C-alpha positions in Angstrom: -3.3 -30.7 -120.6 -4.3 -27.9 -118.1 -7.6 -29.7 -117.4 -5.7 -32.9 -116.5 -3.4 -30.8 -114.2 -6.3 -29.1 -112.6 -8.1 -32.5 -112.1 -5.0 -34.0 -110.5 -4.5 -31.1 -108.2 -8.2 -31.2 -107.2 -8.0 -34.9 -106.5 -4.9 -34.3 -104.3 -6.6 -31.6 -102.4 -9.7 -33.7 -102.0 -7.7 -36.7 -100.7 -5.7 -34.5 -98.4 -8.9 -32.9 -97.0 -10.3 -36.3 -96.5 -7.2 -37.3 -94.5 -7.4 -34.0 -92.5 -11.1 -34.6 -91.7 -10.3 -38.2 -90.7 -7.4 -37.0 -88.5 -9.5 -34.2 -87.0 -12.3 -36.7 -86.2 -9.8 -39.0 -84.6 -8.3 -36.1 -82.7 -11.8 -35.1 -81.5 -12.4 -38.7 -80.4 -9.1 -38.5 -78.6 -10.2 -35.4 -76.8 -13.4 -37.0 -75.8 -11.6 -40.1 -74.6 -9.4 -37.9 -72.4 -12.5 -36.7 -70.5 -12.9 -39.0 -67.6 -15.5 -38.9 -64.9 -14.2 -37.6 -61.5 -12.7 -40.2 -59.4 -15.1 -41.4 -56.7 -13.5 -40.9 -53.3 -14.3 -43.6 -50.8 -13.5 -44.6 -47.3 -11.2 -47.4 -46.6 -10.5 -49.1 -43.3 -7.2 -51.1 -42.7 -6.3 -52.7 -39.4 -4.4 -55.7 -38.3 -6.2 -56.4 -35.0 -9.8 -55.5 -33.9 -8.7 -53.4 -30.9 -6.2 -51.3 -32.9 -6.9 -47.6 -32.8 -7.2 -45.9 -36.2 -6.4 -42.5 -37.5 -8.0 -40.8 -40.6 -5.8 -39.7 -43.5 -6.9 -38.2 -46.8 -5.2 -39.4 -49.9 -6.0 -37.7 -53.2 -4.6 -37.4 -56.7 -3.2 -39.8 -59.2 -3.7 -43.0 -57.1 -6.0 -45.9 -58.0 -8.1 -45.6 -54.8 -8.3 -42.0 -53.5 -10.3 -41.3 -50.4 -10.2 -41.2 -46.7 -8.2 -44.0 -45.1 -8.7 -45.2 -41.5 -5.3 -46.7 -40.8 -3.3 -47.7 -37.7 -1.5 -44.9 -36.0 2.1 -44.4 -37.2 1.5 -46.0 -40.6 4.2 -45.1 -43.1 3.6 -43.0 -46.2 4.8 -45.7 -48.6 2.4 -48.2 -46.9 -0.5 -45.8 -47.5 0.4 -45.5 -51.2 0.6 -49.2 -51.4 -2.8 -49.6 -49.8 -4.2 -47.2 -52.4 -3.1 -49.6 -55.1 -0.1 -47.4 -56.1 -0.2 -44.5 -58.5 -2.0 -44.4 -61.8 0.1 -44.3 -65.0 0.1 -40.5 -64.7 1.1 -40.3 -61.0 4.3 -38.5 -60.1 6.0 -40.1 -57.1 8.8 -37.6 -57.2 6.6 -34.8 -55.9 4.2 -36.3 -53.3 2.7 -33.5 -51.1 2.0 -34.2 -47.5 0.3 -31.6 -45.3 0.9 -32.6 -41.7 -1.6 -31.6 -39.0 1.4 -31.7 -36.6 4.3 -30.5 -38.8 6.8 -30.9 -35.8 6.6 -34.6 -36.2 8.6 -34.4 -39.5 10.5 -31.2 -38.8 13.5 -33.1 -37.4 13.9 -35.3 -40.4 17.0 -34.5 -42.4 16.6 -36.3 -45.7 17.4 -35.2 -49.2 14.2 -36.7 -50.4 12.1 -34.3 -48.3 11.6 -30.5 -48.7 9.6 -28.5 -46.1 7.3 -25.6 -46.9 5.5 -24.1 -43.9 4.2 -27.3 -42.5 3.8 -29.0 -45.9 6.3 -31.5 -47.2 7.3 -32.4 -50.7 8.4 -36.0 -50.6 10.4 -37.7 -53.4 9.0 -41.1 -52.9 11.0 -42.5 -55.8 14.2 -41.7 -54.0 12.8 -43.2 -50.8 11.8 -46.4 -52.6 15.2 -46.6 -54.2 17.5 -45.6 -51.3 15.3 -46.4 -48.2 14.4 -44.2 -45.3 10.7 -44.5 -45.4 10.4 -45.9 -41.9 10.6 -42.3 -40.4 7.7 -41.0 -42.5 4.9 -41.9 -40.2 1.5 -40.4 -40.8 -0.7 -38.8 -38.1 -4.4 -38.0 -37.5 -5.9 -35.7 -40.2 -2.8 -35.7 -42.5 -3.4 -34.9 -46.1 -1.5 -36.7 -48.9 -1.7 -35.6 -52.6 0.0 -37.4 -55.5 0.2 -35.0 -58.4 -0.2 -36.1 -62.1 2.9 -36.0 -64.3 3.0 -33.0 -66.6 3.4 -33.7 -70.3 6.3 -32.4 -72.3 4.0 -30.9 -74.9 0.6 -29.4 -74.1 -2.5 -30.4 -76.0 -2.7 -26.9 -77.6 0.9 -27.2 -79.0 0.2 -30.7 -80.2 -2.9 -29.5 -82.1 -0.9 -26.6 -83.6 1.8 -28.9 -84.8 -0.8 -31.2 -86.4 -2.5 -28.3 -88.2 0.8 -26.9 -89.5 1.9 -30.4 -90.7 -1.4 -31.0 -92.5 -1.2 -27.6 -94.3 2.4 -28.2 -95.3 1.4 -31.7 -96.6 -1.3 -30.1 -98.8 1.1 -27.5 -100.2 3.9 -30.0 -100.9 1.5 -32.4 -102.5 0.2 -29.7 -104.8 3.8 -28.6 -105.7 4.8 -32.2 -106.4 1.8 -32.8 -108.7 2.4 -29.6 -110.5 6.1 -30.4 -111.0 5.6 -34.0 -112.1 2.6 -33.4 -114.3 4.6 -31.1 -116.6 7.0 -33.9 -117.8 
């Protein structure tokens, strides 16, 4: 009878290890799929008439088309984000950073959706889209706009740790159940 118990336990461990190696392999593939080539910055030109003067603005971060934009003077921030194709799935519109080359142009704005930090502005574009007020957010020559990625609730390291602990607990509990039920 002890040979049968040992054989059942060995089979359970073998099956669990197979599941672990499969899960680990899938996790590794998941890690490799998370690696993406750097976004290629490009230059984009937008104008409504041929004689319109253009300014250059840098747009980087979690947008579909990052790069240097040559846009008409006094183009609004939301229009620039629209020209870039919007944010990627990971883009956080609630913390868009704008570094103004002339910070005084926005210093008089008194909006709850804008916070100023020494010439740089954190703009909650979600609030502006929802409640309005984007007409005053005009961009100027050599302004820099950054759309940060959203931060995940659980880091990759914590997720891996939880996976390893759950696999080990699964092995132990499987062994205990086999041992308990094989005695009857």
